[in-house]
N, C-alpha and C positions, 0 to 999 in steps of 0.2 A: 273596333266595336263598331255595332250595327245601329244604323238612326231611327229612332223612334218612326210612327207616323205620322204626320202632319193634321193640327188639329182641324177641323175647317171651320172660317168663322164666319157669321153674315150682320149684317147691318141692320136694324128695323127700327121700326116706332112702336113705344111705348103704348098699348091699348088697356089695360085692364092692373092694376096694383094691389085690389080688395083682399087677395091672398095673402096670409103671412111669408114672407122669404121667395115669395112668388110673382114671376109679373108674365104676363103676356103680350109678346112682340110680336105686331105683322110686318110681314118682310113682305115688297112688295119684287117682283123679277118682269122683267119682257125680253120676249124672245121671239123671231120670227115666225111664224106657224108653218109647218113645211109642206103644205097643201097648198094651202093659200097665199100664202107669200104676204101674210099682212102680219102685223106688230100685233103683239098678243101682251097684255097685259093680268100678270095672274100674284096670287098675292096668297099667303102664308102665314099661319098662326101657331107661333111655339109657345114653349112655355118654360119658361127662364129663370135658373134658382139668381136671389139677391137678395145675398147674407146681410147685409144691411140695413134695407128698407127702405134705400136712397132713392129710387126709381117713382119719378111720378108719370100720373098718364101724358103724354103727348112730349116727353122726351126721346132725342135721337141715341138710342145704344148701339153699342158693338158687343155681342156674345160669341161663346164657341162652343165648340162641340166639345163633352164629356163625360164622363160613364152614366149611366142609368140612375139618376137620381132616386127620380119615383116612376111610379108606374108612365108618368106621359111626359117629367121633364129629365132631357138629354143636353141642357145646353149652360153656361154661364155664365154670369155679367164681368166683363172683360173693362170697359169702361164709359161712363156718361157722354157724348160726345157731344150734345148740345141739349141745354136743360128746355123743359117747354116756354112760352113765350105769353106771358102773363096778359 
């Protein structure tokens, strides 16, 4: 049997939960700039599917890549790693 492709997983922070069954997640990454040799911080926002609407702003979550669910949504919630601090 052939193995399927491994789905990419990312860790990020929820920045918006205003949509139904969807959260916006900010993923930060750091890398060294190829020309200037400085550490650069880059932020990207992804729309993530949250079937049970359990995520809140500030939660740290894990999400994985899935088939396209809508025009912008290609990620699904795996688990909430850390709830927001009140």
